[in-house]
N, C-alpha and C positions, 0 to 999 in steps of 0.2 A: 463404564459409559464413556465414552469421547475418550477412549485412550491419548490420540498423541496430544492433545490440550492438557490433561493432565501430567506430562511430561511436562512441557513449557510450565504451566502456571503455578502448579506444585514445586516446582525450581529443580526437579530432578535431572540434572542439567549430565547426565552420566555418558553421553557423547564426547561430549566437550570438555567436563568441568575436571576430569584428570590432568589432559595437556597444555589446557593455555587454561583451564583459569575463570572469567567467568566470561566466557567465547559462547558466543550463543551458540542453537544446538544446529547441528544441522539437519541439513534435507537431508531426510531418510529416503530411500529409494523401494523402502516397501512398505511402512507405512501409505493409505494410500494417502490419505489430505496431504501428508509428504511430497509424494509422488505425483498428487495433480499439479499442484503450488512449483514442484521442479519441469515440469510437461508447461505447463501456464510461463514461466520465465523462459522459456528456449522456445516460444514462438510457437509450440504443439498445441495451438487451444478442440483440436478435435479429440485429441488423448484426452488434455485434461479435462473437457465436459464429460467427456464415459467415467473418467475418474473419479467426478467426483459425484455423476448419476447415480456412480455403483454403492457408494459412502451413502448416498441419500439414502437409496432403498434401503442397504443393510443397518442403517442410524435412522429415523426419521425422525426421534427427537430429541435432533443434534443442529441448533442453524449452522452449524459450521458448516456445512453440507454443501447449503444452498447459499452461503454468502461465499462459500471460495466460490463456487460456478458463478453466481455475479461479478467474483473478480476477477474472471477467466473470459469475461464477456466483457465487462471494460477493458480488458488489455486487448483482444481481439481487436477493438476500434481503435485502441491505442496508435497498435502498428497497423494496423490496413488506411488510416490517416492520419500518420506518422506525425501525433500528435507530441509526445517525447520529447521527438525530433528541435521541434517548433516551438514550446513551449521552455525548453529549455537549453537547448544546446544555440540554437541561430539565433545571434545576436537581436539588442532588440531593434537594429533597423529594418533586417530582414524580417523580421517576429510582425513587424507594422505592414507592411506589403505582404504579406500573407495571406492565403486565398480562404475564402469563409470555406468550412466544415461542412458533409453532410451527413450526418447521420446515418446507419442506415438502419431503419423502421423495426424493420424484422427483429435484428439484433437489442433494442432497444427495449421491444416486447419480453423479448426473454430476459435479460441484465432487470429489467422494472420487481418481472415475476419472481424471481430468483430473491434478490432484495426483499418482497412484499413475505413472500413463505418465508423468511428467514428470520426476518422480522414475528411473526404471528408463530413462531417455535416460540423462538428467544421470549416473547410474554410467555407464552401461557409456562415453560421452564419458569422463571423469574416470576412468576405468581406461586406457585408453589416454595419456593428457594429464592428471595429477591435479593441472595450474594451469589449466587454463580457465578463461578469465574467465567466460565465458557460460556455461558451466555451469555454477561456484557461484552465479554470480549465479542461477539459475533457482532450485538449492536453497534460498537465504538465503527467495526469494518463496514456491515451495511449503511451507516453514516458516511461514515468517507466517501464511501463507495459512491453512494448519491450526489452528492458533497463535488469529488472529485468531475461526474460525470457533467452537472452545472457550470460549473466552473472552467473545464481544460475539453471538453466538447464540444456546448452548447453556447457556450463564454457568458454562462449567464450569475455571472459573479455573487451581485448583491441575491439572487438564486439559492445559492451556495452557502451563503454566506446566514443560516438557516441549522439546516446539516449540522455543517461545519461547527460551529459554537455546541449543541447538542452531544457529537463526537466529541468532542477538550472532555469534557464537564462526564463524559461517561468515563472516557479514561483515565480523567482523575479520581472518577471513584474504584474506578477497578485497580488501576494503581495504590491508592491507600489501601485497598483491601489486599491488593500483592503486589509489591513492590518488583516482585520479579517477571511479572507480564510483561517482559520490553517491548511489544509489539505495541502496544497502546501510545506510547509516547508518538506515534509513529503520527496520528493523528491530529499529537497539539504540533510535533517538527511541518509536516506538511501547511499547516493552516498558515503556519507565522513564514514559514520560510518564501514557501510558494508567492504566495502573497504580500510578502518582503521586497520579491524581485518586481511588485508593478510600478510604476513609476508615483513619484512623490503627489500630486494631487488623488489618481483613485486608492492608493494606500487611506489618507487620509478621507475619500471618502465612503472606503470599506469600514474607516476604522468607527466613523458614524453610526455605522452600522452593528456593531461591536465584535469584528473580525478584529482577532492578534496580525499584526503586523512587523516583530519583532524576528526580524533575521537572525539577529543571536542566539536567540531564546531558540529558533528553528533549530537551528543545527547541531547546538544542544542536545534537544532532542532526537534527532538523525541521528545524530554520531553515537546516542544512546542503540537507538536499534541498532547499528548498522555495526554497533559489535554484538551487543548480547540479544537480541531477536530471534524469534524463529522464522515463522512464515511470510514478515513482510524483511527479513535484513536486505536481502538484495535487493529489493526497491532502494530499501535508505542511504545504501551503498552508493547509489545509484544517483542519487539528491546530493549527497555527498560528492562524489566527481562530479559534479557537475558543480558544485560549489568553491572545488576547486580549481574548476576553470576559469572561475569569471573571478579569482582571487590572485590570476594568473602563476597558481598552485601545479603547473603541467604536473611535474613531476608524481606529486599527492594522487590528482588523473590517473598518471599512465596506472600507478600504481595498484587503483581501484578498479579499474576496466580491465586491464590484464586479469586480475581475481575472478572478474563477473563473466569473460568470458573462458576462460578456464573453467567452470561452473557451466557455463551454460555458453556449450558452442554454437547452438546454433540459432542464438539469437544478433540475428545481423545487427540490430541497434551498436552491444556492448564493441561489436567487432570491428564496424564499420567509424564509430568513434575513437576506438584507440587507435586506430593507422593511420587517421586524420591527425592525432596525434605523434608519431611517428612520418 
């Protein structure tokens, strides 16, 4: 059950350990969940949905199937609305002048349905086995995805804090059980880094509601995911590229983006930002 996650969370890093030490396991082109994430990062969303749906049909007791499908819905909205470019790559003044987003209601319903299904399946698994690493990782992903939708698409930062905090707490629980589930670090890293980019008054206000806005801690957790993660490794690398740009380290940003372009040649965001650096 859950072959791909077993490879990650049991620490059997056969694809990477021999040649790269502690480096993350590269996304396979033969394991369906890996392939679906590859397609998602390549902006091939229809193909990703087909891959994830096929996995769900064959593995109805695996919450990572619908969680992964929810991720594809979220990233499709990110791409359609230019969310990552506006939130991460534009300077603060341009961001303030950006237009209000108009989420697609059909995609939102599909996203919500996938997250809900994943949570239901994960809860059933955790009732039988409270320490099940795959179910815990799915729950972390579900909460993180919902929080990202609220914060990055609907701009409801305070509403996102609750899910964000729950994702961080579950991630810490999962990492206590298995420190090699490096993808779980992203939930903690995104909370601290993304919110750490906000203006000081907003950071103060968010901290009042329990949000973590420690940019340095966020960078540390993102680096762990970017170096040793799996499904979320490319997203962590993108965020590190953004951090490098904001720190005026264009060489590091160029190196990270060049690696992403090589891995995901159909992703126009990666290529556009790399060309802008050149």
